[in-house]
KOLGU-4560 file (N, C-alpha, C; in nm, 3 decimals, padded with zeros to 5 digits):
<recs>
<n_xx: -01.217 n_yy: 05.810 n_zz: 07.287 ca_xx: -01.250 ca_yy: 05.854 ca_zz: 07.153 c_xx: -01.121 c_yy: 05.869 c_zz: 07.072 mol: A seq: 1 type: UNK>
<n_xx: -01.124 n_yy: 05.830 n_zz: 06.946 ca_xx: -01.009 ca_yy: 05.847 ca_zz: 06.858 c_xx: -00.983 c_yy: 05.995 c_zz: 06.836 mol: A seq: 2 type: UNK>
<n_xx: -00.858 n_yy: 06.030 n_zz: 06.807 ca_xx: -00.826 ca_yy: 06.172 ca_zz: 06.787 c_xx: -00.773 c_yy: 06.198 c_zz: 06.646 mol: A seq: 3 type: UNK>
<n_xx: -00.794 n_yy: 06.318 n_zz: 06.602 ca_xx: -00.739 ca_yy: 06.361 ca_zz: 06.472 c_xx: -00.592 c_yy: 06.389 c_zz: 06.492 mol: A seq: 4 type: UNK>
<n_xx: -00.507 n_yy: 06.340 n_zz: 06.402 ca_xx: -00.363 ca_yy: 06.353 ca_zz: 06.416 c_xx: -00.304 c_yy: 06.472 c_zz: 06.342 mol: A seq: 5 type: UNK>
<n_xx: -00.354 n_yy: 06.500 n_zz: 06.220 ca_xx: -00.298 ca_yy: 06.609 ca_zz: 06.141 c_xx: -00.389 c_yy: 06.630 c_zz: 06.019 mol: A seq: 6 type: UNK>
<n_xx: -00.379 n_yy: 06.743 n_zz: 05.953 ca_xx: -00.462 ca_yy: 06.764 ca_zz: 05.834 c_xx: -00.412 c_yy: 06.677 c_zz: 05.718 mol: A seq: 7 type: UNK>
<n_xx: -00.502 n_yy: 06.641 n_zz: 05.630 ca_xx: -00.466 ca_yy: 06.564 ca_zz: 05.511 c_xx: -00.480 c_yy: 06.650 c_zz: 05.386 mol: A seq: 8 type: UNK>
<n_xx: -00.600 n_yy: 06.705 n_zz: 05.363 ca_xx: -00.622 ca_yy: 06.793 ca_zz: 05.249 c_xx: -00.747 c_yy: 06.875 c_zz: 05.271 mol: A seq: 9 type: UNK>
<n_xx: -00.761 n_yy: 06.981 n_zz: 05.194 ca_xx: -00.886 ca_yy: 07.056 ca_zz: 05.190 c_xx: -00.936 c_yy: 07.046 c_zz: 05.048 mol: A seq: 10 type: UNK>
<n_xx: -01.067 n_yy: 07.041 n_zz: 05.032 ca_xx: -01.123 ca_yy: 07.026 ca_zz: 04.900 c_xx: -01.225 c_yy: 07.132 c_zz: 04.869 mol: A seq: 11 type: UNK>
<n_xx: -01.230 n_yy: 07.171 n_zz: 04.743 ca_xx: -01.330 ca_yy: 07.267 ca_zz: 04.697 c_xx: -01.388 c_yy: 07.218 c_zz: 04.565 mol: A seq: 12 type: UNK>
<n_xx: -01.515 n_yy: 07.246 n_zz: 04.546 ca_xx: -01.581 ca_yy: 07.213 ca_zz: 04.421 c_xx: -01.579 c_yy: 07.337 c_zz: 04.332 mol: A seq: 13 type: UNK>
<n_xx: -01.553 n_yy: 07.318 n_zz: 04.204 ca_xx: -01.541 ca_yy: 07.429 ca_zz: 04.111 c_xx: -01.626 c_yy: 07.403 c_zz: 03.987 mol: A seq: 14 type: UNK>
<n_xx: -01.655 n_yy: 07.508 n_zz: 03.914 ca_xx: -01.732 ca_yy: 07.497 ca_zz: 03.790 c_xx: -01.645 c_yy: 07.454 c_zz: 03.672 mol: A seq: 15 type: UNK>
<n_xx: -01.518 n_yy: 07.492 n_zz: 03.674 ca_xx: -01.429 ca_yy: 07.466 ca_zz: 03.560 c_xx: -01.291 c_yy: 07.427 c_zz: 03.615 mol: A seq: 16 type: UNK>
<n_xx: -01.260 n_yy: 07.299 n_zz: 03.611 ca_xx: -01.136 ca_yy: 07.249 ca_zz: 03.669 c_xx: -01.013 c_yy: 07.315 c_zz: 03.608 mol: A seq: 17 type: UNK>
<n_xx: -01.007 n_yy: 07.322 n_zz: 03.476 ca_xx: -00.887 ca_yy: 07.377 ca_zz: 03.411 c_xx: -00.865 c_yy: 07.523 c_zz: 03.447 mol: A seq: 18 type: UNK>
<n_xx: -00.972 n_yy: 07.601 n_zz: 03.450 ca_xx: -00.960 ca_yy: 07.742 ca_zz: 03.487 c_xx: -00.912 c_yy: 07.755 c_zz: 03.631 mol: A seq: 19 type: UNK>
<n_xx: -00.965 n_yy: 07.672 n_zz: 03.721 ca_xx: -00.926 ca_yy: 07.679 ca_zz: 03.861 c_xx: -00.782 c_yy: 07.632 c_zz: 03.882 mol: A seq: 20 type: UNK>
<n_xx: -00.742 n_yy: 07.526 n_zz: 03.814 ca_xx: -00.603 ca_yy: 07.481 ca_zz: 03.823 c_xx: -00.510 c_yy: 07.592 c_zz: 03.776 mol: A seq: 21 type: UNK>
<n_xx: -00.543 n_yy: 07.657 n_zz: 03.666 ca_xx: -00.460 ca_yy: 07.765 ca_zz: 03.614 c_xx: -00.446 c_yy: 07.877 c_zz: 03.717 mol: A seq: 22 type: UNK>
<n_xx: -00.555 n_yy: 07.912 n_zz: 03.786 ca_xx: -00.550 ca_yy: 08.018 ca_zz: 03.887 c_xx: -00.458 c_yy: 07.978 c_zz: 04.002 mol: A seq: 23 type: UNK>
<n_xx: -00.481 n_yy: 07.861 n_zz: 04.060 ca_xx: -00.399 ca_yy: 07.820 ca_zz: 04.175 c_xx: -00.254 c_yy: 07.797 c_zz: 04.136 mol: A seq: 24 type: UNK>
<n_xx: -00.229 n_yy: 07.747 n_zz: 04.017 ca_xx: -00.093 ca_yy: 07.720 ca_zz: 03.971 c_xx: -00.023 c_yy: 07.848 c_zz: 03.927 mol: A seq: 25 type: UNK>
<n_xx: -00.084 n_yy: 07.919 n_zz: 03.832 ca_xx: -00.016 ca_yy: 08.031 ca_zz: 03.767 c_xx: -00.021 c_yy: 08.160 c_zz: 03.847 mol: A seq: 26 type: UNK>
<n_xx: -00.126 n_yy: 08.180 n_zz: 03.925 ca_xx: -00.139 ca_yy: 08.304 ca_zz: 04.001 c_xx: -00.090 c_yy: 08.287 c_zz: 04.145 mol: A seq: 27 type: UNK>
<n_xx: -00.129 n_yy: 08.178 n_zz: 04.211 ca_xx: -00.094 ca_yy: 08.161 ca_zz: 04.352 c_xx: 00.030 c_yy: 08.075 c_zz: 04.376 mol: A seq: 28 type: UNK>
<n_xx: 00.082 n_yy: 08.012 n_zz: 04.272 ca_xx: 00.208 ca_yy: 07.938 ca_zz: 04.285 c_xx: 00.197 c_yy: 07.796 c_zz: 04.337 mol: A seq: 29 type: UNK>
<n_xx: 00.078 n_yy: 07.737 n_zz: 04.334 ca_xx: 00.063 ca_yy: 07.598 ca_zz: 04.372 c_xx: 00.128 c_yy: 07.509 c_zz: 04.266 mol: A seq: 30 type: UNK>
<n_xx: 00.171 n_yy: 07.393 n_zz: 04.309 ca_xx: 00.225 ca_yy: 07.292 ca_zz: 04.217 c_xx: 00.119 c_yy: 07.185 c_zz: 04.198 mol: A seq: 31 type: UNK>
<n_xx: 00.096 n_yy: 07.145 n_zz: 04.073 ca_xx: 00.002 ca_yy: 07.037 ca_zz: 04.045 c_xx: 00.072 c_yy: 06.905 c_zz: 04.074 mol: A seq: 32 type: UNK>
<n_xx: 00.021 n_yy: 06.831 n_zz: 04.172 ca_xx: 00.076 ca_yy: 06.700 ca_zz: 04.207 c_xx: 00.028 c_yy: 06.598 c_zz: 04.105 mol: A seq: 33 type: UNK>
<n_xx: -00.104 n_yy: 06.598 n_zz: 04.078 ca_xx: -00.158 ca_yy: 06.516 ca_zz: 03.970 c_xx: -00.302 c_yy: 06.556 c_zz: 03.943 mol: A seq: 34 type: UNK>
<n_xx: -00.347 n_yy: 06.523 n_zz: 03.823 ca_xx: -00.486 ca_yy: 06.541 ca_zz: 03.782 c_xx: -00.537 c_yy: 06.404 c_zz: 03.741 mol: A seq: 35 type: UNK>
<n_xx: -00.667 n_yy: 06.383 n_zz: 03.766 ca_xx: -00.723 ca_yy: 06.253 ca_zz: 03.728 c_xx: -00.873 c_yy: 06.260 c_zz: 03.718 mol: A seq: 36 type: UNK>
<n_xx: -00.926 n_yy: 06.155 n_zz: 03.659 ca_xx: -01.070 ca_yy: 06.136 ca_zz: 03.647 c_xx: -01.098 c_yy: 06.000 c_zz: 03.711 mol: A seq: 37 type: UNK>
<n_xx: -01.107 n_yy: 05.999 n_zz: 03.844 ca_xx: -01.118 ca_yy: 05.871 ca_zz: 03.914 c_xx: -01.248 c_yy: 05.799 c_zz: 03.881 mol: A seq: 38 type: UNK>
<n_xx: -01.234 n_yy: 05.675 n_zz: 03.840 ca_xx: -01.349 ca_yy: 05.592 ca_zz: 03.806 c_xx: -01.353 c_yy: 05.474 c_zz: 03.902 mol: A seq: 39 type: UNK>
<n_xx: -01.409 n_yy: 05.498 n_zz: 04.020 ca_xx: -01.420 ca_yy: 05.392 ca_zz: 04.120 c_xx: -01.554 c_yy: 05.407 c_zz: 04.191 mol: A seq: 40 type: UNK>
<n_xx: -01.617 n_yy: 05.296 n_zz: 04.217 ca_xx: -01.748 ca_yy: 05.297 ca_zz: 04.281 c_xx: -01.745 c_yy: 05.366 c_zz: 04.417 mol: A seq: 41 type: UNK>
<n_xx: -01.638 n_yy: 05.347 n_zz: 04.494 ca_xx: -01.634 ca_yy: 05.406 ca_zz: 04.627 c_xx: -01.641 c_yy: 05.559 c_zz: 04.622 mol: A seq: 42 type: UNK>
<n_xx: -01.587 n_yy: 05.620 n_zz: 04.517 ca_xx: -01.590 ca_yy: 05.766 ca_zz: 04.505 c_xx: -01.733 c_yy: 05.813 c_zz: 04.484 mol: A seq: 43 type: UNK>
<n_xx: -01.806 n_yy: 05.746 n_zz: 04.399 ca_xx: -01.947 ca_yy: 05.783 ca_zz: 04.378 c_xx: -02.028 c_yy: 05.757 c_zz: 04.505 mol: A seq: 44 type: UNK>
<n_xx: -01.989 n_yy: 05.657 n_zz: 04.583 ca_xx: -02.058 ca_yy: 05.629 ca_zz: 04.709 c_xx: -02.033 c_yy: 05.738 c_zz: 04.812 mol: A seq: 45 type: UNK>
<n_xx: -01.908 n_yy: 05.778 n_zz: 04.833 ca_xx: -01.879 ca_yy: 05.877 ca_zz: 04.937 c_xx: -01.928 c_yy: 06.017 c_zz: 04.900 mol: A seq: 46 type: UNK>
<n_xx: -01.942 n_yy: 06.045 n_zz: 04.770 ca_xx: -01.992 ca_yy: 06.177 ca_zz: 04.730 c_xx: -02.144 c_yy: 06.181 c_zz: 04.726 mol: A seq: 47 type: UNK>
<n_xx: -02.208 n_yy: 06.064 n_zz: 04.720 ca_xx: -02.353 ca_yy: 06.060 ca_zz: 04.714 c_xx: -02.410 c_yy: 06.082 c_zz: 04.575 mol: A seq: 48 type: UNK>
<n_xx: -02.325 n_yy: 06.074 n_zz: 04.472 ca_xx: -02.369 ca_yy: 06.093 ca_zz: 04.334 c_xx: -02.331 c_yy: 05.970 c_zz: 04.252 mol: A seq: 49 type: UNK>
<n_xx: -02.422 n_yy: 05.872 n_zz: 04.241 ca_xx: -02.390 ca_yy: 05.747 ca_zz: 04.170 c_xx: -02.354 c_yy: 05.766 c_zz: 04.023 mol: A seq: 50 type: UNK>
<n_xx: -02.400 n_yy: 05.874 n_zz: 03.961 ca_xx: -02.375 ca_yy: 05.895 ca_zz: 03.818 c_xx: -02.266 c_yy: 05.999 c_zz: 03.791 mol: A seq: 51 type: UNK>
<n_xx: -02.203 n_yy: 06.051 n_zz: 03.895 ca_xx: -02.108 ca_yy: 06.160 ca_zz: 03.878 c_xx: -01.984 c_yy: 06.118 c_zz: 03.800 mol: A seq: 52 type: UNK>
<n_xx: -01.938 n_yy: 06.208 n_zz: 03.717 ca_xx: -01.811 ca_yy: 06.195 ca_zz: 03.646 c_xx: -01.723 c_yy: 06.305 c_zz: 03.706 mol: A seq: 53 type: UNK>
<n_xx: -01.637 n_yy: 06.268 n_zz: 03.797 ca_xx: -01.561 ca_yy: 06.367 ca_zz: 03.874 c_xx: -01.421 c_yy: 06.381 c_zz: 03.814 mol: A seq: 54 type: UNK>
<n_xx: -01.387 n_yy: 06.505 n_zz: 03.784 ca_xx: -01.252 ca_yy: 06.538 ca_zz: 03.738 c_xx: -01.186 c_yy: 06.615 c_zz: 03.851 mol: A seq: 55 type: UNK>
<n_xx: -01.062 n_yy: 06.578 n_zz: 03.883 ca_xx: -00.999 ca_yy: 06.632 ca_zz: 04.003 c_xx: -00.853 c_yy: 06.667 c_zz: 03.979 mol: A seq: 56 type: UNK>
<n_xx: -00.803 n_yy: 06.756 n_zz: 04.062 ca_xx: -00.661 ca_yy: 06.790 ca_zz: 04.065 c_xx: -00.618 c_yy: 06.803 c_zz: 04.210 mol: A seq: 57 type: UNK>
<n_xx: -00.500 n_yy: 06.755 n_zz: 04.238 ca_xx: -00.440 ca_yy: 06.769 ca_zz: 04.370 c_xx: -00.324 c_yy: 06.865 c_zz: 04.354 mol: A seq: 58 type: UNK>
<n_xx: -00.324 n_yy: 06.970 n_zz: 04.436 ca_xx: -00.219 ca_yy: 07.072 ca_zz: 04.431 c_xx: -00.157 c_yy: 07.089 c_zz: 04.569 mol: A seq: 59 type: UNK>
<n_xx: -00.039 n_yy: 07.147 n_zz: 04.572 ca_xx: 00.025 ca_yy: 07.178 ca_zz: 04.699 c_xx: 00.113 c_yy: 07.301 c_zz: 04.680 mol: A seq: 60 type: UNK>
<n_xx: 00.137 n_yy: 07.368 n_zz: 04.791 ca_xx: 00.233 ca_yy: 07.477 ca_zz: 04.791 c_xx: 00.372 c_yy: 07.420 c_zz: 04.814 mol: A seq: 61 type: UNK>
<n_xx: 00.475 n_yy: 07.480 n_zz: 04.759 ca_xx: 00.610 ca_yy: 07.430 ca_zz: 04.784 c_xx: 00.639 c_yy: 07.429 c_zz: 04.935 mol: A seq: 62 type: UNK>
<n_xx: 00.713 n_yy: 07.330 n_zz: 04.979 ca_xx: 00.754 ca_yy: 07.316 ca_zz: 05.119 c_xx: 00.636 c_yy: 07.305 c_zz: 05.215 mol: A seq: 63 type: UNK>
<n_xx: 00.528 n_yy: 07.239 n_zz: 05.172 ca_xx: 00.410 ca_yy: 07.224 ca_zz: 05.256 c_xx: 00.344 c_yy: 07.092 c_zz: 05.225 mol: A seq: 64 type: UNK>
<n_xx: 00.303 n_yy: 07.020 n_zz: 05.327 ca_xx: 00.241 ca_yy: 06.889 ca_zz: 05.307 c_xx: 00.091 c_yy: 06.895 c_zz: 05.284 mol: A seq: 65 type: UNK>
<n_xx: 00.027 n_yy: 07.006 n_zz: 05.319 ca_xx: -00.118 ca_yy: 07.015 ca_zz: 05.305 c_xx: -00.155 c_yy: 07.021 c_zz: 05.156 mol: A seq: 66 type: UNK>
<n_xx: -00.247 n_yy: 06.938 n_zz: 05.117 ca_xx: -00.290 ca_yy: 06.931 ca_zz: 04.977 c_xx: -00.422 c_yy: 07.005 c_zz: 04.958 mol: A seq: 67 type: UNK>
<n_xx: -00.440 n_yy: 07.063 n_zz: 04.840 ca_xx: -00.565 ca_yy: 07.124 ca_zz: 04.798 c_xx: -00.621 c_yy: 07.037 c_zz: 04.687 mol: A seq: 68 type: UNK>
<n_xx: -00.743 n_yy: 06.987 n_zz: 04.709 ca_xx: -00.810 ca_yy: 06.904 ca_zz: 04.609 c_xx: -00.918 c_yy: 06.988 c_zz: 04.542 mol: A seq: 69 type: UNK>
<n_xx: -00.910 n_yy: 07.000 n_zz: 04.411 ca_xx: -01.009 ca_yy: 07.075 ca_zz: 04.334 c_xx: -01.091 c_yy: 06.974 c_zz: 04.255 mol: A seq: 70 type: UNK>
<n_xx: -01.223 n_yy: 06.983 n_zz: 04.268 ca_xx: -01.312 ca_yy: 06.884 ca_zz: 04.207 c_xx: -01.414 c_yy: 06.952 c_zz: 04.116 mol: A seq: 71 type: UNK>
<n_xx: -01.427 n_yy: 06.898 n_zz: 03.997 ca_xx: -01.536 ca_yy: 06.940 ca_zz: 03.908 c_xx: -01.627 c_yy: 06.820 c_zz: 03.886 mol: A seq: 72 type: UNK>
<n_xx: -01.750 n_yy: 06.832 n_zz: 03.933 ca_xx: -01.849 ca_yy: 06.726 ca_zz: 03.914 c_xx: -01.915 c_yy: 06.746 c_zz: 03.779 mol: A seq: 73 type: UNK>
<n_xx: -01.917 n_yy: 06.641 n_zz: 03.699 ca_xx: -01.984 ca_yy: 06.645 ca_zz: 03.570 c_xx: -02.093 c_yy: 06.538 c_zz: 03.568 mol: A seq: 74 type: UNK>
<n_xx: -02.189 n_yy: 06.555 n_zz: 03.483 ca_xx: -02.297 ca_yy: 06.458 ca_zz: 03.465 c_xx: -02.394 c_yy: 06.456 c_zz: 03.583 mol: A seq: 75 type: UNK>
<n_xx: -02.398 n_yy: 06.563 n_zz: 03.660 ca_xx: -02.495 ca_yy: 06.575 ca_zz: 03.770 c_xx: -02.552 c_yy: 06.717 c_zz: 03.768 mol: A seq: 76 type: UNK>
<n_xx: -02.669 n_yy: 06.734 n_zz: 03.824 ca_xx: -02.729 ca_yy: 06.867 ca_zz: 03.833 c_xx: -02.655 c_yy: 06.948 c_zz: 03.940 mol: A seq: 77 type: UNK>
<n_xx: -02.622 n_yy: 07.072 n_zz: 03.906 ca_xx: -02.548 ca_yy: 07.159 ca_zz: 03.998 c_xx: -02.617 c_yy: 07.295 c_zz: 04.004 mol: A seq: 78 type: UNK>
<n_xx: -02.596 n_yy: 07.364 n_zz: 04.115 ca_xx: -02.646 ca_yy: 07.501 ca_zz: 04.130 c_xx: -02.539 c_yy: 07.582 c_zz: 04.203 mol: A seq: 79 type: UNK>
<n_xx: -02.506 n_yy: 07.699 n_zz: 04.152 ca_xx: -02.408 ca_yy: 07.782 ca_zz: 04.222 c_xx: -02.461 c_yy: 07.819 c_zz: 04.360 mol: A seq: 80 type: UNK>
<n_xx: -02.371 n_yy: 07.832 n_zz: 04.456 ca_xx: -02.409 ca_yy: 07.873 ca_zz: 04.590 c_xx: -02.378 c_yy: 08.021 c_zz: 04.609 mol: A seq: 81 type: UNK>
<n_xx: -02.448 n_yy: 08.081 n_zz: 04.702 ca_xx: -02.423 ca_yy: 08.220 ca_zz: 04.737 c_xx: -02.306 c_yy: 08.222 c_zz: 04.834 mol: A seq: 82 type: UNK>
<n_xx: -02.189 n_yy: 08.263 n_zz: 04.787 ca_xx: -02.067 ca_yy: 08.253 ca_zz: 04.866 c_xx: -02.037 c_yy: 08.377 c_zz: 04.950 mol: A seq: 83 type: UNK>
<n_xx: -02.135 n_yy: 08.466 n_zz: 04.966 ca_xx: -02.108 ca_yy: 08.579 ca_zz: 05.054 c_xx: -02.068 c_yy: 08.527 c_zz: 05.191 mol: A seq: 84 type: UNK>
<n_xx: -01.975 n_yy: 08.594 n_zz: 05.256 ca_xx: -01.907 ca_yy: 08.541 ca_zz: 05.374 c_xx: -01.997 c_yy: 08.509 c_zz: 05.492 mol: A seq: 85 type: UNK>
<n_xx: -02.113 n_yy: 08.570 n_zz: 05.504 ca_xx: -02.200 ca_yy: 08.544 ca_zz: 05.619 c_xx: -02.286 c_yy: 08.419 c_zz: 05.603 mol: A seq: 86 type: UNK>
<n_xx: -02.290 n_yy: 08.362 n_zz: 05.485 ca_xx: -02.380 ca_yy: 08.249 ca_zz: 05.460 c_xx: -02.327 c_yy: 08.119 c_zz: 05.518 mol: A seq: 87 type: UNK>
<n_xx: -02.412 n_yy: 08.047 n_zz: 05.594 ca_xx: -02.370 ca_yy: 07.918 ca_zz: 05.648 c_xx: -02.327 c_yy: 07.824 c_zz: 05.535 mol: A seq: 88 type: UNK>
<n_xx: -02.223 n_yy: 07.749 n_zz: 05.562 ca_xx: -02.173 ca_yy: 07.653 ca_zz: 05.464 c_xx: -02.060 c_yy: 07.706 c_zz: 05.378 mol: A seq: 89 type: UNK>
<n_xx: -02.039 n_yy: 07.837 n_zz: 05.377 ca_xx: -01.925 ca_yy: 07.888 ca_zz: 05.302 c_xx: -01.799 c_yy: 07.865 c_zz: 05.385 mol: A seq: 90 type: UNK>
<n_xx: -01.685 n_yy: 07.872 n_zz: 05.324 ca_xx: -01.559 ca_yy: 07.846 ca_zz: 05.392 c_xx: -01.452 c_yy: 07.941 c_zz: 05.340 mol: A seq: 91 type: UNK>
<n_xx: -01.338 n_yy: 07.937 n_zz: 05.402 ca_xx: -01.226 ca_yy: 08.017 ca_zz: 05.352 c_xx: -01.095 c_yy: 07.942 c_zz: 05.377 mol: A seq: 92 type: UNK>
<n_xx: -00.992 n_yy: 07.983 n_zz: 05.305 ca_xx: -00.857 ca_yy: 07.932 ca_zz: 05.326 c_xx: -00.771 c_yy: 08.053 c_zz: 05.360 mol: A seq: 93 type: UNK>
<n_xx: -00.676 n_yy: 08.035 n_zz: 05.448 ca_xx: -00.587 ca_yy: 08.144 ca_zz: 05.486 c_xx: -00.443 c_yy: 08.098 c_zz: 05.466 mol: A seq: 94 type: UNK>
<n_xx: -00.360 n_yy: 08.188 n_zz: 05.416 ca_xx: -00.221 ca_yy: 08.156 ca_zz: 05.388 c_xx: -00.131 c_yy: 08.265 c_zz: 05.442 mol: A seq: 95 type: UNK>
<n_xx: -00.010 n_yy: 08.229 n_zz: 05.478 ca_xx: 00.094 ca_yy: 08.327 ca_zz: 05.509 c_xx: 00.157 c_yy: 08.370 c_zz: 05.378 mol: A seq: 96 type: UNK>
<n_xx: 00.202 n_yy: 08.496 n_zz: 05.370 ca_xx: 00.273 ca_yy: 08.546 ca_zz: 05.253 c_xx: 00.387 c_yy: 08.635 c_zz: 05.300 mol: A seq: 97 type: UNK>
<n_xx: 00.489 n_yy: 08.650 n_zz: 05.218 ca_xx: 00.600 ca_yy: 08.736 ca_zz: 05.258 c_xx: 00.573 c_yy: 08.882 c_zz: 05.227 mol: A seq: 98 type: UNK>
<n_xx: 00.470 n_yy: 08.913 n_zz: 05.148 ca_xx: 00.435 ca_yy: 09.052 ca_zz: 05.118 c_xx: 00.288 c_yy: 09.059 c_zz: 05.077 mol: A seq: 99 type: UNK>
<n_xx: 00.202 n_yy: 09.079 n_zz: 05.173 ca_xx: 00.058 ca_yy: 09.078 ca_zz: 05.151 c_xx: 00.015 c_yy: 09.184 c_zz: 05.049 mol: A seq: 100 type: UNK>
<n_xx: 00.065 n_yy: 09.304 n_zz: 05.063 ca_xx: 00.023 ca_yy: 09.412 ca_zz: 04.973 c_xx: 00.068 c_yy: 09.389 c_zz: 04.830 mol: A seq: 101 type: UNK>
<n_xx: 00.189 n_yy: 09.340 n_zz: 04.812 ca_xx: 00.238 ca_yy: 09.312 ca_zz: 04.677 c_xx: 00.158 c_yy: 09.198 c_zz: 04.613 mol: A seq: 102 type: UNK>
<n_xx: 00.128 n_yy: 09.094 n_zz: 04.691 ca_xx: 00.048 ca_yy: 08.984 ca_zz: 04.639 c_xx: -00.091 c_yy: 09.032 c_zz: 04.601 mol: A seq: 103 type: UNK>
<n_xx: -00.151 n_yy: 09.115 n_zz: 04.686 ca_xx: -00.284 ca_yy: 09.168 ca_zz: 04.656 c_xx: -00.281 c_yy: 09.249 c_zz: 04.526 mol: A seq: 104 type: UNK>
<n_xx: -00.181 n_yy: 09.333 n_zz: 04.509 ca_xx: -00.170 ca_yy: 09.414 ca_zz: 04.388 c_xx: -00.158 c_yy: 09.325 c_zz: 04.265 mol: A seq: 105 type: UNK>
<n_xx: -00.080 n_yy: 09.218 n_zz: 04.275 ca_xx: -00.065 ca_yy: 09.127 ca_zz: 04.162 c_xx: -00.197 c_yy: 09.056 c_zz: 04.131 mol: A seq: 106 type: UNK>
<n_xx: -00.268 n_yy: 09.015 n_zz: 04.235 ca_xx: -00.396 ca_yy: 08.948 ca_zz: 04.214 c_xx: -00.497 c_yy: 09.041 c_zz: 04.147 mol: A seq: 107 type: UNK>
<n_xx: -00.502 n_yy: 09.167 n_zz: 04.190 ca_xx: -00.592 ca_yy: 09.265 ca_zz: 04.130 c_xx: -00.555 c_yy: 09.286 c_zz: 03.984 mol: A seq: 108 type: UNK>
<n_xx: -00.426 n_yy: 09.298 n_zz: 03.957 ca_xx: -00.379 ca_yy: 09.317 ca_zz: 03.819 c_xx: -00.421 c_yy: 09.200 c_zz: 03.729 mol: A seq: 109 type: UNK>
<n_xx: -00.430 n_yy: 09.081 n_zz: 03.786 ca_xx: -00.469 ca_yy: 08.962 ca_zz: 03.711 c_xx: -00.621 c_yy: 08.945 c_zz: 03.704 mol: A seq: 110 type: UNK>
<n_xx: -00.696 n_yy: 09.041 n_zz: 03.762 ca_xx: -00.840 ca_yy: 09.037 ca_zz: 03.751 c_xx: -00.913 c_yy: 08.961 c_zz: 03.861 mol: A seq: 111 type: UNK>
<n_xx: -00.844 n_yy: 08.928 n_zz: 03.968 ca_xx: -00.907 ca_yy: 08.855 ca_zz: 04.078 c_xx: -01.010 c_yy: 08.943 c_zz: 04.148 mol: A seq: 112 type: UNK>
<n_xx: -01.128 n_yy: 08.886 n_zz: 04.173 ca_xx: -01.233 ca_yy: 08.959 ca_zz: 04.245 c_xx: -01.202 c_yy: 08.956 c_zz: 04.394 mol: A seq: 113 type: UNK>
<n_xx: -01.239 n_yy: 09.061 n_zz: 04.465 ca_xx: -01.212 ca_yy: 09.067 ca_zz: 04.608 c_xx: -01.319 c_yy: 09.148 c_zz: 04.678 mol: A seq: 114 type: UNK>
<n_xx: -01.330 n_yy: 09.129 n_zz: 04.810 ca_xx: -01.426 ca_yy: 09.204 ca_zz: 04.891 c_xx: -01.367 c_yy: 09.337 c_zz: 04.932 mol: A seq: 115 type: UNK>
<n_xx: -01.240 n_yy: 09.337 n_zz: 04.973 ca_xx: -01.173 ca_yy: 09.459 ca_zz: 05.016 c_xx: -01.022 c_yy: 09.439 c_zz: 05.006 mol: A seq: 116 type: UNK>
<n_xx: -00.948 n_yy: 09.548 n_zz: 05.005 ca_xx: -00.801 ca_yy: 09.534 ca_zz: 05.007 c_xx: -00.755 c_yy: 09.486 c_zz: 05.145 mol: A seq: 117 type: UNK>
<n_xx: -00.629 n_yy: 09.448 n_zz: 05.159 ca_xx: -00.578 ca_yy: 09.402 ca_zz: 05.288 c_xx: -00.600 c_yy: 09.506 c_zz: 05.399 mol: A seq: 118 type: UNK>
<n_xx: -00.626 n_yy: 09.455 n_zz: 05.518 ca_xx: -00.643 ca_yy: 09.541 ca_zz: 05.635 c_xx: -00.547 c_yy: 09.494 c_zz: 05.744 mol: A seq: 119 type: UNK>
<n_xx: -00.527 n_yy: 09.578 n_zz: 05.844 ca_xx: -00.442 ca_yy: 09.544 ca_zz: 05.957 c_xx: -00.532 c_yy: 09.513 c_zz: 06.077 mol: A seq: 120 type: UNK>
<n_xx: -00.530 n_yy: 09.389 n_zz: 06.126 ca_xx: -00.611 ca_yy: 09.356 ca_zz: 06.243 c_xx: -00.573 c_yy: 09.442 c_zz: 06.365 mol: A seq: 121 type: UNK>
<n_xx: -00.674 n_yy: 09.483 n_zz: 06.438 ca_xx: -00.651 ca_yy: 09.569 ca_zz: 06.556 c_xx: -00.670 c_yy: 09.495 c_zz: 06.688 mol: A seq: 122 type: UNK>
<n_xx: -00.722 n_yy: 09.371 n_zz: 06.683 ca_xx: -00.742 ca_yy: 09.291 ca_zz: 06.803 c_xx: -00.711 c_yy: 09.145 c_zz: 06.773 mol: A seq: 123 type: UNK>
<n_xx: -00.703 n_yy: 09.064 n_zz: 06.875 ca_xx: -00.689 ca_yy: 08.920 ca_zz: 06.859 c_xx: -00.549 c_yy: 08.873 c_zz: 06.825 mol: A seq: 124 type: UNK>
<n_xx: -00.535 n_yy: 08.745 n_zz: 06.792 ca_xx: -00.402 ca_yy: 08.685 ca_zz: 06.771 c_xx: -00.329 c_yy: 08.739 c_zz: 06.648 mol: A seq: 125 type: UNK>
<n_xx: -00.399 n_yy: 08.800 n_zz: 06.555 ca_xx: -00.335 ca_yy: 08.855 ca_zz: 06.434 c_xx: -00.315 c_yy: 09.006 c_zz: 06.443 mol: A seq: 126 type: UNK>
<n_xx: -00.335 n_yy: 09.065 n_zz: 06.561 ca_xx: -00.322 ca_yy: 09.209 ca_zz: 06.580 c_xx: -00.188 c_yy: 09.259 c_zz: 06.526 mol: A seq: 127 type: UNK>
<n_xx: -00.196 n_yy: 09.365 n_zz: 06.444 ca_xx: -00.075 ca_yy: 09.425 ca_zz: 06.388 c_xx: -00.024 c_yy: 09.359 c_zz: 06.262 mol: A seq: 128 type: UNK>
<n_xx: -00.083 n_yy: 09.246 n_zz: 06.226 ca_xx: -00.041 ca_yy: 09.177 ca_zz: 06.104 c_xx: -00.098 c_yy: 09.244 c_zz: 05.981 mol: A seq: 129 type: UNK>
<n_xx: -00.098 n_yy: 09.174 n_zz: 05.874 ca_xx: -00.151 ca_yy: 09.225 ca_zz: 05.747 c_xx: -00.237 c_yy: 09.119 c_zz: 05.686 mol: A seq: 130 type: UNK>
</recs>
């Protein structure tokens, strides 16, 4: 069987591309690699939406090869999903930071919604971390 060699990118669908790009760029420090509105048949084929008008941005963190792809689908019917953490199909991203509490305080100050403030794991591989 063929094997996976390394990650390429992670992708998320958003309601408003510009608002999401601003959050990841201005609040979390991602760099915009490029933005585009790809017009190719293969993209509509792999997404399963023949009429979709997809607007996208590729972002990355400095000194990191992993890319974040943000996609806004236009011209198709959409419905918000229930993103509570226990629901099947939801996902998360995890990042290292040099000061978790300071970053959390800055995010709160900027109006970011959250479930809870940072906690210290008491078991497992992250025990004692933040």
